[in-house]
C-alpha positions as CSV (number, residue, x, y, z in Angstrom):
1,M,85.3,58.8,53.0
2,E,84.4,59.2,56.6
3,A,80.7,58.4,57.2
4,P,79.7,58.3,60.9
5,V,76.2,57.4,61.7
6,L,74.8,58.4,65.1
7,V,71.9,56.7,66.7
8,L,70.2,59.1,69.1
9,G,67.4,58.4,71.5
10,M,66.4,58.2,75.1
11,H,67.4,55.3,77.3
12,R,65.1,52.2,76.9
13,S,63.8,53.6,73.6
14,G,65.2,50.9,71.2
15,T,68.6,52.5,70.5
16,S,70.4,49.2,70.9
17,A,68.0,47.3,68.6
18,L,68.3,50.1,66.0
19,A,72.2,50.1,66.2
20,R,72.3,46.4,65.6
21,C,69.9,46.7,62.6
22,I,72.1,49.4,61.0
23,N,75.0,47.0,61.6
24,F,72.9,44.4,59.6
25,L,73.0,46.9,56.8
26,G,76.8,46.7,56.7
27,V,77.8,49.6,58.9
28,P,80.4,48.5,61.5
29,T,79.8,49.1,65.3
30,G,83.5,49.5,66.2
31,R,85.9,47.1,67.9
32,S,84.1,44.0,69.2
33,D,86.3,43.8,72.3
34,D,85.1,47.3,73.3
35,L,81.3,46.7,73.0
36,V,79.4,46.7,76.3
37,P,78.3,43.1,76.9
38,G,74.6,42.3,77.1
39,G,72.8,41.8,80.4
40,E,69.4,41.1,81.9
41,A,68.0,44.3,80.6
42,N,69.4,43.9,77.1
43,P,70.2,40.2,76.5
44,S,70.8,40.7,72.8
45,G,73.6,43.3,73.6
46,Y,73.9,47.0,73.9
47,W,75.9,47.5,70.7
48,E,77.8,50.5,72.1
49,S,81.4,51.4,72.9
50,G,82.3,51.0,76.6
51,T,85.2,53.4,76.1
52,L,83.1,56.2,74.6
53,Q,80.4,55.6,77.2
54,R,82.9,56.3,79.9
55,L,84.1,59.3,78.1
56,N,80.5,60.7,77.9
57,D,80.2,60.0,81.7
58,E,83.4,62.0,82.2
59,I,82.0,64.9,80.3
60,L,78.9,64.9,82.5
61,A,81.0,64.4,85.6
62,A,82.8,67.7,84.8
63,W,79.6,69.4,85.9
64,D,79.0,66.9,88.8
65,A,76.2,65.4,86.7
66,T,75.1,62.0,85.5
67,W,72.9,60.6,82.6
68,Y,69.9,60.6,84.9
69,A,70.6,64.1,86.4
70,P,72.0,66.1,83.4
71,P,73.4,69.6,83.9
72,W,71.7,72.8,83.0
73,W,74.0,73.8,80.1
74,Q,74.3,77.2,78.4
75,N,74.6,77.3,74.6
76,D,78.4,77.8,74.7
77,W,79.1,74.9,77.1
78,P,81.2,72.9,74.5
79,E,83.8,75.7,74.8
80,D,84.0,75.5,78.6
81,A,87.6,75.2,80.0
82,R,86.6,72.1,81.8
83,L,86.7,70.2,78.5
84,D,90.0,71.5,77.3
85,G,91.9,68.3,78.1
86,L,89.1,66.1,76.6
87,R,89.0,67.3,73.0
88,E,92.2,65.9,71.7
89,R,91.8,62.7,73.7
90,S,88.2,62.3,72.4
91,L,89.4,62.4,68.7
92,A,92.1,59.9,69.4
93,T,89.6,57.6,71.2
94,L,87.2,57.8,68.2
95,K,89.9,56.7,65.8
96,D,90.9,53.9,68.1
97,V,87.3,52.6,68.7
98,F,86.2,53.1,65.0
99,P,89.2,52.2,62.8
100,A,87.0,51.9,59.7
101,G,86.0,54.8,57.5
102,Q,82.3,54.5,58.4
103,W,80.7,53.4,61.6
104,V,77.5,53.5,63.7
105,W,77.7,54.8,67.2
106,K,75.0,54.4,69.7
107,D,74.9,55.9,73.2
108,P,71.8,57.7,74.6
109,R,74.2,60.1,76.4
110,N,75.0,61.6,73.0
111,C,71.5,63.2,73.1
112,L,73.0,65.5,75.8
113,T,76.6,65.7,74.6
114,L,76.1,65.9,70.8
115,P,77.1,69.6,70.6
116,F,80.6,68.7,72.0
117,W,81.0,65.7,69.6
118,R,80.0,67.7,66.6
119,S,83.1,69.8,67.2
120,V,85.2,66.7,67.5
121,L,83.9,64.2,64.9
122,P,86.1,64.0,61.8
123,A,83.1,64.3,59.4
124,Q,79.5,65.4,59.4
125,P,77.5,62.7,61.1
126,R,74.2,61.2,59.7
127,V,71.6,61.1,62.5
128,V,69.1,58.2,63.0
129,F,66.7,59.3,65.8
130,I,64.4,56.8,67.5
131,W,61.7,57.6,70.0
132,R,59.4,55.5,72.1
133,D,56.1,56.1,73.9
134,P,56.9,58.0,77.1
135,V,54.7,55.7,79.2
136,E,56.6,52.6,77.9
137,V,59.9,54.3,78.6
138,G,58.9,55.3,82.1
139,Q,57.8,51.8,83.0
140,S,61.0,50.3,81.5
141,L,63.2,52.8,83.4
142,S,61.4,52.0,86.6
143,R,61.9,48.3,86.2
144,V,65.5,48.4,85.0
145,E,67.0,51.5,86.6
146,G,64.7,51.9,89.6
147,L,63.9,55.5,88.6
148,A,60.7,57.1,89.9
149,P,58.0,57.7,87.2
150,Y,58.2,61.5,87.5
151,V,62.0,61.3,86.9
152,G,61.5,59.2,83.8
153,S,58.9,61.6,82.6
154,I,61.3,64.6,82.8
155,L,64.2,62.6,81.3
156,W,62.1,61.5,78.3
157,T,61.2,65.0,77.4
158,L,64.7,66.4,78.1
159,Y,66.6,63.7,76.1
160,N,64.3,63.9,73.0
161,A,64.4,67.8,73.0
162,A,68.2,67.8,73.4
163,A,68.8,65.2,70.7
164,L,66.7,67.1,68.1
165,R,68.3,70.4,69.0
166,G,71.7,68.8,68.6
167,A,70.7,67.4,65.2
168,V,69.8,70.7,63.7
169,G,71.4,71.1,60.3
170,L,72.3,67.4,60.0
171,P,70.7,64.8,57.7
172,T,68.3,63.0,60.0
173,F,66.1,59.9,59.8
174,V,63.3,59.7,62.4
175,V,61.8,56.4,63.4
176,S,59.5,55.3,66.2
177,Y,60.2,52.3,68.3
178,D,56.7,51.1,67.7
179,S,57.1,51.1,63.9
180,L,60.5,49.4,64.1
181,M,59.0,46.5,66.1
182,R,55.9,46.2,63.9
183,D,57.3,46.8,60.4
184,S,61.0,46.4,60.8
185,V,61.9,45.3,57.3
186,N,60.1,48.1,55.5
187,V,61.5,50.7,58.0
188,L,65.0,49.4,57.4
189,R,64.5,49.5,53.6
190,R,63.7,53.2,53.8
191,L,66.6,53.7,56.3
192,R,68.9,51.9,53.9
193,A,67.9,54.2,51.1
194,F,68.4,57.2,53.3
195,L,71.9,56.1,54.3
196,E,72.9,55.2,50.7
197,K,71.7,58.7,49.5
198,H,74.0,60.2,52.1
199,H,77.1,58.3,51.0
200,V,77.1,55.5,53.5
201,N,78.1,52.2,52.0
202,V,75.4,49.7,52.9
203,E,74.4,46.2,51.9
204,P,72.4,45.9,48.6
205,A,69.4,44.5,50.5
206,V,68.0,44.3,54.0
207,P,68.7,40.8,55.5
208,A,65.0,40.3,56.4
209,E,65.3,37.0,58.2
210,A,68.2,38.1,60.3
211,V,66.4,41.3,61.3
212,R,63.1,39.4,62.2
213,S,65.1,36.9,64.2
214,F,66.9,39.6,66.1
215,L,63.9,41.8,66.9
216,D,62.2,39.5,69.3
217,T,58.8,41.1,70.1
218,G,58.8,39.0,73.3
219,L,61.4,41.2,74.8
220,R,59.0,44.2,74.5
221,H,57.8,44.0,78.1
222,F,55.7,47.2,77.9
223,A,53.5,48.2,75.0
224,V,51.0,51.1,74.9
225,D,48.5,51.9,72.2
226,G,50.0,55.1,70.6
227,S,46.6,56.5,69.9
228,E,45.9,56.6,73.6
229,T,49.2,58.1,74.7
230,L,47.9,61.7,74.8
231,E,45.0,60.6,76.9
232,Q,47.2,59.3,79.7
233,P,46.6,61.4,82.8
234,R,50.2,61.0,84.0
235,L,51.7,62.9,81.1
236,S,53.0,66.4,81.8
237,C,52.3,69.4,79.5
238,E,55.9,69.1,78.2
239,Q,55.4,65.4,77.4
240,R,52.1,66.0,75.6
241,A,53.7,68.7,73.5
242,M,56.7,66.5,72.6
243,V,54.5,63.4,71.8
244,A,52.3,65.5,69.5
245,Y,55.4,67.0,67.8
246,L,57.0,63.6,67.3
247,H,53.9,62.2,65.7
248,R,53.9,65.0,63.2
249,L,57.6,64.8,62.4
250,P,58.5,63.6,58.9
251,E,60.7,60.5,58.5
252,E,63.5,62.0,56.4
253,H,65.2,65.4,56.8
254,E,68.0,66.6,54.5
255,A,69.0,69.1,57.2
256,F,66.9,68.9,60.3
257,Q,65.2,72.2,61.3
258,R,63.9,72.9,64.8
259,E,60.7,74.8,63.8
260,G,58.0,73.8,66.2
261,L,60.3,71.8,68.5
262,P,59.1,72.1,72.1
263,T,61.6,73.8,74.4
264,G,61.7,70.9,76.8
265,P,61.9,71.0,80.6
266,G,62.7,74.2,82.4
267,P,65.3,74.9,85.3
268,L,62.9,73.6,87.9
269,S,63.0,70.1,86.3
270,Y,66.8,70.1,86.4
271,H,66.6,70.8,90.1
272,V,64.2,68.0,90.6
273,L,66.6,65.6,88.7
274,D,69.5,66.8,90.8
275,A,67.6,66.3,94.0
276,H,66.7,62.8,92.9
277,R,70.4,62.1,92.1
278,L,71.3,63.1,95.6
279,W,68.6,60.9,97.1
280,R,69.7,58.0,94.9
281,K,73.3,58.5,95.9
282,T,72.3,58.6,99.6
283,R,70.3,55.4,99.2
284,E,73.2,53.6,97.5
285,E,75.6,54.7,100.2
286,S,73.2,53.7,102.9
287,A,72.9,50.2,101.4
288,Q,76.7,50.0,101.1
289,L,77.0,51.1,104.8
290,E,74.5,48.4,105.8
291,V,76.6,45.8,104.0
292,L,79.8,47.0,105.6
293,L,78.1,47.0,109.1
294,A,76.9,43.5,108.5
295,E,80.4,42.4,107.4
296,A,81.9,44.2,110.4
297,A,79.6,42.4,112.8
298,E,80.5,39.0,111.2
299,R,84.2,39.8,111.5
300,R,83.7,40.8,115.1
301,R,82.1,37.5,115.9
302,E,84.9,35.7,114.1
303,L,87.5,37.6,116.0
304,E,85.8,36.9,119.3
305,K,85.9,33.2,118.6
306,L,89.5,33.4,117.5
307,I,90.5,35.2,120.8
308,E,88.7,32.5,122.8
309,R,90.5,29.7,121.0
310,H,94.0,31.2,121.2
311,T,94.2,32.8,124.7
312,T,97.1,30.6,125.7
313,E,98.9,31.2,122.4
314,L,98.5,35.0,122.8
315,A,100.1,34.7,126.3
316,E,103.1,32.9,124.7
317,L,103.2,35.5,122.0
318,R,103.4,38.3,124.6
319,T,106.3,36.6,126.2
320,G,108.0,36.2,122.9
321,L,107.3,39.8,122.0
322,V,108.9,41.0,125.3
323,E,112.0,39.0,124.4
324,L,111.9,40.3,120.8
325,Q,111.6,43.9,122.1
326,A,114.7,43.4,124.2
327,R,116.6,42.2,121.2
328,V,115.3,45.1,119.0
329,E,116.4,47.6,121.6
330,R,119.9,46.1,121.5
331,M,119.8,46.5,117.8
332,S,118.4,50.0,117.8
333,P,120.6,52.3,115.6
334,L,122.7,54.9,117.5
335,V,121.2,58.4,117.5
336,S,123.5,61.4,118.2
337,I,121.7,64.5,119.8
338,V,123.5,67.8,119.6
339,V,122.2,70.6,121.8
340,I,123.7,74.0,120.8
341,C,124.2,76.6,123.6
342,W,125.3,80.2,124.0
343,N,124.4,81.7,127.4
344,N,121.3,79.6,127.7
345,R,121.8,78.4,131.3
346,R,118.3,79.2,132.3
347,F,116.8,76.7,129.8
348,L,119.2,73.8,130.2
349,K,117.7,72.0,133.2
350,R,114.3,71.5,131.6
351,C,115.9,70.6,128.3
352,F,118.3,67.9,129.6
353,D,115.8,66.6,132.2
354,S,113.4,65.8,129.3
355,L,116.3,64.3,127.2
356,M,117.1,62.0,130.1
357,Q,113.6,60.7,130.0
358,T,113.8,59.8,126.3
359,D,112.5,56.2,125.8
360,Y,115.3,55.0,123.4
361,P,118.1,52.7,124.4
362,N,120.9,53.9,122.1
363,L,121.7,57.6,122.4
364,E,124.7,59.8,122.7
365,I,124.1,63.4,123.7
366,F,126.4,66.4,123.1
367,L,126.3,69.9,124.5
368,A,128.0,72.2,122.0
369,D,128.8,75.3,124.0
370,N,129.8,78.5,122.2
371,A,132.0,80.0,124.9
372,S,129.0,80.8,127.2
373,G,129.8,83.2,130.1
374,D,126.9,82.0,132.3
375,G,128.3,78.6,133.4
376,S,126.2,76.5,131.0
377,A,128.9,74.0,130.2
378,A,129.9,73.5,133.9
379,F,126.2,73.0,134.8
380,V,125.6,70.3,132.3
381,A,128.9,68.5,133.1
382,E,128.0,68.5,136.8
383,H,124.4,67.4,136.6
384,Y,124.4,65.2,133.5
385,P,127.6,63.2,133.4
386,T,126.5,61.0,130.5
387,V,126.4,64.1,128.2
388,R,129.6,64.9,126.3
389,V,130.3,68.6,126.6
390,I,132.2,70.4,123.9
391,V,133.4,73.9,124.7
392,N,134.3,76.0,121.8
393,P,136.9,78.8,122.4
394,T,134.7,81.5,120.8
395,N,131.1,81.9,119.7
396,L,131.1,80.0,116.4
397,G,127.4,80.5,115.8
398,F,124.7,78.0,115.4
399,A,126.1,76.5,112.2
400,E,129.7,75.8,113.0
401,G,128.9,75.2,116.7
402,N,126.7,72.3,115.6
403,N,129.2,71.2,113.0
404,R,132.0,70.7,115.6
405,A,129.8,68.2,117.6
406,I,128.4,66.5,114.5
407,R,131.9,65.7,113.3
408,L,132.5,63.9,116.6
409,A,129.1,62.1,116.6
410,R,129.0,58.4,115.8
411,G,125.3,57.9,115.3
412,K,123.5,56.6,112.2
413,Y,121.2,59.6,112.7
414,V,122.0,63.1,114.0
415,V,119.6,65.3,115.8
416,T,120.1,69.1,116.3
417,L,118.2,70.6,119.2
418,N,117.8,74.1,120.5
419,P,118.5,74.5,124.2
420,D,115.1,76.2,124.9
421,T,113.2,73.0,124.1
422,E,111.7,70.0,125.9
423,V,110.9,66.6,124.3
424,D,108.4,63.8,124.7
425,P,109.8,60.5,126.0
426,N,109.0,58.6,122.7
427,W,110.1,61.3,120.2
428,I,113.3,59.6,119.1
429,R,111.7,56.2,118.8
430,E,108.9,57.6,116.5
431,L,111.5,59.3,114.3
432,V,113.8,56.3,114.0
433,D,110.8,54.0,113.2
434,V,109.9,56.1,110.2
435,A,113.5,56.6,109.1
436,E,114.2,52.8,109.2
437,R,111.2,52.1,107.0
438,D,112.3,54.3,104.1
439,G,116.0,54.6,103.2
440,S,115.2,57.4,100.7
441,V,114.3,59.8,103.5
442,G,117.3,62.0,104.5
443,M,115.5,64.3,107.0
444,L,112.6,64.1,109.5
445,S,110.7,66.8,111.2
446,P,108.8,66.4,114.5
447,K,105.8,68.3,115.6
448,M,106.8,71.3,117.6
449,Y,104.6,73.2,120.1
450,I,105.3,76.5,121.7
451,L,106.4,75.7,125.2
452,D,103.8,76.4,128.0
453,R,101.3,77.6,125.4
454,G,99.0,74.6,125.3
455,R,98.4,73.2,121.8
456,L,99.8,76.3,120.0
457,L,102.1,75.1,117.3
458,N,105.6,76.3,116.6
459,S,106.0,74.0,113.6
460,A,104.1,71.2,112.0
461,G,106.5,69.8,109.5
462,G,109.5,72.2,109.5
463,D,110.2,74.9,107.0
464,M,108.0,76.4,104.3
465,L,110.2,78.2,101.8
466,L,108.2,80.8,100.0
467,R,108.9,82.3,96.5
468,S,110.0,85.5,98.2
469,G,112.9,83.6,99.8
470,D,111.2,84.0,103.2
471,N,111.1,81.0,105.5
472,L,108.1,80.3,107.7
473,A,107.5,77.3,110.0
474,R,104.5,75.3,108.7
475,G,101.5,75.8,111.0
476,F,103.3,78.5,113.1
477,Y,101.1,80.0,115.8
478,L,98.1,77.9,114.8
479,E,96.1,75.7,117.2
480,D,96.8,72.0,116.7
481,D,93.3,71.1,115.7
482,G,94.0,67.7,114.0
483,R,95.0,69.0,110.6
484,F,98.6,68.0,111.1
485,D,98.2,64.5,112.4
486,R,99.5,62.3,109.6
487,V,102.9,61.4,108.3
488,E,103.6,63.4,105.1
489,E,106.4,64.7,103.0
490,T,107.5,68.3,103.7
491,F,110.3,70.5,102.5
492,G,112.7,70.1,105.4
493,P,113.0,70.4,109.2
494,S,113.8,73.3,111.4
495,A,117.3,72.8,112.8
496,G,115.9,73.8,116.2
497,A,114.7,70.1,116.2
498,G,116.0,68.5,113.0
499,F,116.6,64.8,112.5
500,Y,119.1,63.9,109.8
501,R,120.5,60.7,108.3
502,R,124.3,60.8,108.8
503,A,124.8,59.4,105.3
504,M,123.0,62.4,103.8
505,L,125.1,64.8,105.8
506,D,128.3,63.0,104.6
507,D,127.0,63.4,101.0
508,I,125.9,67.1,101.0
509,G,128.0,68.5,103.8
510,L,127.1,70.1,107.1
511,F,125.7,73.5,108.0
512,D,127.3,76.5,106.2
513,K,129.4,78.3,108.8
514,G,129.2,81.4,106.7
515,L,125.6,81.8,107.8
516,F,126.5,81.8,111.5
517,T,122.9,81.7,112.7
518,Y,119.4,81.7,111.0
519,Y,118.7,80.1,107.6
520,E,121.4,77.5,108.1
521,D,118.6,74.9,108.1
522,V,117.0,76.4,105.0
523,D,120.4,76.2,103.2
524,L,120.8,72.5,104.3
525,N,117.3,71.7,103.3
526,M,117.8,73.3,99.9
527,R,121.0,71.3,99.3
528,A,119.3,68.1,100.4
529,Q,116.3,68.7,98.1
530,L,118.6,69.6,95.1
531,R,120.5,66.4,95.8
532,G,117.2,64.4,95.7
533,Y,116.7,63.6,99.4
534,R,113.2,63.7,100.9
535,C,111.9,64.9,104.3
536,L,109.0,63.4,106.2
537,Y,107.0,65.0,109.0
538,V,106.3,62.7,112.0
539,P,103.5,64.2,114.1
540,D,103.8,61.6,116.9
541,A,107.3,62.9,117.6
542,K,106.7,66.0,119.8
543,V,109.0,68.8,120.8
544,Y,108.2,71.9,122.8
545,H,110.0,75.1,122.0
546,Y,110.2,78.4,124.0
547,Q,109.6,80.8,121.1
548,S,112.4,83.4,120.8
549,G,113.9,82.1,124.0
550,T,117.4,82.8,122.5
551,L,117.1,86.2,120.7
552,D,114.3,88.8,120.7
553,D,112.4,89.0,117.4
554,N,112.9,92.8,117.2
555,N,116.6,92.6,117.9
556,S,118.7,94.4,115.2
557,V,121.3,91.6,115.2
558,K,118.5,89.1,114.4
559,L,117.1,91.4,111.7
560,F,120.6,91.6,110.1
561,F,121.1,87.8,110.1
562,L,117.6,87.1,108.8
563,Q,118.0,89.5,105.8
564,R,121.6,88.8,105.1
565,N,121.2,85.1,105.2
566,K,118.0,85.0,103.2
567,W,119.8,86.6,100.2
568,Y,122.9,84.5,101.0
569,V,120.9,81.4,100.5
570,V,119.2,82.7,97.3
571,L,122.6,83.6,95.7
572,K,124.2,80.3,96.8
573,D,121.5,77.7,96.3
574,F,118.7,78.9,94.0
575,P,119.3,77.6,90.4
576,L,118.7,80.2,87.7
577,G,115.5,78.6,86.7
578,L,114.2,78.9,90.2
579,I,115.3,82.5,90.5
580,W,113.3,83.2,87.3
581,H,110.3,81.3,88.7
582,C,110.4,83.5,91.8
583,R,111.6,86.7,90.2
584,R,108.5,88.8,91.0
585,D,108.2,87.7,94.6
586,L,112.0,88.0,95.2
587,A,111.9,91.6,93.9
588,R,108.9,92.6,96.0
589,S,110.5,91.0,99.1
590,Y,113.8,92.8,98.6
591,V,112.3,96.2,98.0
592,G,109.7,95.8,100.8
593,A,112.2,94.7,103.4
594,M,114.7,97.4,102.6
595,L,112.0,100.1,102.7
596,H,110.7,98.8,105.9
597,L,114.1,98.8,107.6
598,R,114.7,102.4,106.4
599,K,111.2,103.4,107.5
600,T,111.7,102.0,111.0
601,G,115.1,103.7,111.5
602,R,117.3,100.7,110.8
603,Q,119.3,102.1,107.9
604,R,122.4,100.7,109.5
605,V,121.0,97.1,109.1
606,V,120.4,97.8,105.4
607,Y,124.0,98.9,104.9
608,R,125.4,96.0,106.9
609,V,123.4,93.5,104.9
610,H,124.7,94.8,101.5
611,L,128.3,95.2,102.7
612,S,128.3,91.7,104.2
613,L,126.9,90.1,101.0
614,I,129.4,92.0,98.8
615,K,132.3,90.9,101.0
616,R,131.2,87.3,100.9
617,L,130.2,87.2,97.2
618,P,133.3,85.3,96.0
619,R,132.8,82.6,98.6
620,I,129.1,82.4,97.8
621,L,129.8,82.0,94.1
622,I,132.3,79.2,94.7
623,S,129.8,77.4,97.0
624,R,127.1,78.0,94.3
625,C,129.2,76.1,91.8
626,A,129.7,73.2,94.2
627,V,125.9,73.0,94.9
628,A,125.2,73.1,91.2
629,V,127.6,70.3,90.3
630,R,125.8,68.0,92.8
631,R,122.3,68.9,91.8
632,R,120.0,66.1,90.6
633,S,118.0,66.3,87.4
634,G,114.5,67.6,88.0
635,S,115.3,69.0,91.4
636,T,114.8,72.6,90.3
637,R,111.3,71.9,89.1
638,R,110.6,69.9,92.3
639,I,111.6,72.8,94.6
640,G,109.6,75.2,92.5
641,Q,106.6,73.0,93.1
642,W,107.4,73.0,96.8
643,M,107.4,76.8,96.8
644,D,104.1,77.0,94.9
645,R,102.6,74.5,97.4
646,H,104.0,76.5,100.3
647,E,102.3,79.6,98.9
648,D,99.0,77.7,98.7
649,T,99.5,76.3,102.2
650,Y,100.3,79.7,103.6
651,R,97.0,81.1,102.3
652,E,94.9,78.0,103.2
653,L,96.2,77.8,106.7
654,G,95.7,81.5,107.3
655,Q,99.4,81.8,108.2
656,A,99.5,85.6,107.6
657,A,96.9,86.2,110.3
658,A,98.7,83.8,112.7
659,V,102.0,85.7,112.2
660,G,100.1,88.9,112.9
661,R,98.8,87.5,116.1
662,Y,102.3,86.5,117.1
663,Y,103.7,90.0,116.6
664,D,100.7,91.5,118.4
665,D,101.7,89.2,121.3
666,I,105.3,90.4,121.1
667,R,104.1,94.1,121.3
668,K,101.8,93.3,124.1
669,R,104.6,91.6,126.1
670,S,106.9,94.6,125.4
671,D,104.3,97.0,126.7
672,E,103.8,94.9,129.8
673,N,107.6,94.5,130.5
674,P,109.3,97.5,129.0
675,A,112.5,96.8,130.9
676,S,112.9,93.5,129.1
């Protein structure tokens, strides 16, 4: 038969001594390896489970509270959603800590959390409640825990009131710390009879000598004459009421009733305790900071001495580092940069001038020209002879135009770059350094600013693919205010400045030429993620992009490719589980986009989108099968999590407002330059 015995009482009230005495009566205290070891405050041991103590602290922490600053709980707090994950774990922990059928459990925190444990315990507990003079408890708390007297006063009343409220309806034995210390054997005889009456297997007699030897009265550092307690001027009204009530309380209760029980401290007292908690936390952090500052000062002195002793050695090291750097540069892996171009002559000088300043020793640069009619290819061939110019016979689009050059590239890494960009000198070095450290990374994304717009971002980590299928650059049109300054994993880069491991491209394939332009990078990122490759954002690699320098955002051709290619990618790459995950957003996006195009007089775009998708459907389905065959286990769930994270990021960053500002700027430029 399950027979749990709970020892309730305020901290420093003799709960440890009482738990050990019940253990003397033959009731186990749980696994010995789990008991909290004794210390200076309790040299004879605490006789409580460390695992369950931490679990109680976890319950309190769910309300940002502690044992010395409890929360102001409502009556239904044990049903709070914050405890959902704890209930099943709590029962399993009880069974692990107390393998026997009966046991005694002592933890003063149970005074606060007993309503929760009553719903978890496998059987009705027997309660043994111990209380101690509030003046003694306050002095002991001040010495052991460093708590101010007024805090100890509030806690004493709060704990005792909470313990007795929690014990309502339970068989309860009440004992004072004073009587336990003065007449321990007789008190334990009565307690033994109480436990036996309530079906707890106990020893046939109290081991008097063992009890007297354990209860060392010399450890009672503070003793107050109980008859003088109510005359103490430091007692609050709540304490006086509680002391008077406890003195009147009978020793045994078949089912404890709360008639006459004082209500305990009010809300103001809880605020006082919380303020004290914050003060204590600040004091502890200040002490830790002082220790850290002292350690830092000592380290600084040591470093200064070290620098003095090794000046000559450092000079030799510098020489060695220069030589090593030269060797590393010779060993730097080849990077192939592909600049795609179609009638972008006006951007090419700034783009290639910046590329020529790239601080990296092992580059090959391609211009992939899609049959431009403005002399782009001739200009690059004349002014940048180290650039390999590939002239395509027709406009193959962004996807296949890049593919032609990538197939000829020899680099370990491939970079695709828009012609309307400029780059920082160290951008490639930063990307290569990150890629070389982690072979599981297949893609890297630099930080992209909008050219000539200060610190206004074009992208901070590449693409964010939303559940609607829409693709938005992370951080687009936001000021670079320091939020995007750490290397972190993202979904995938924008192909306007994308860094790819060649081995990954050989594995998953190049850009899908059926997309022609737009969403070709989303498709590539999706296939890479489905295959299990990762992408990292490298903020120290910086690129500057002239936003919409190649095609106006309100152009009908652009609107067609954006809508057609979005659904192309959904049909080709989205696993069925992902489509189901995104079904509502996809439906809203489809209906909203089509209605908007019709409303703005672009019915022709709507028809072209549907006809194009129908025409390409067989090819899309064949490609879908190829993607599905190469999909790694768990990748669908991973991409779904990315989409959910992108939705959260979209809201947290205020991207909707930023996009709104972007289109306001477009309209403003259109009004100012109607001819353009």
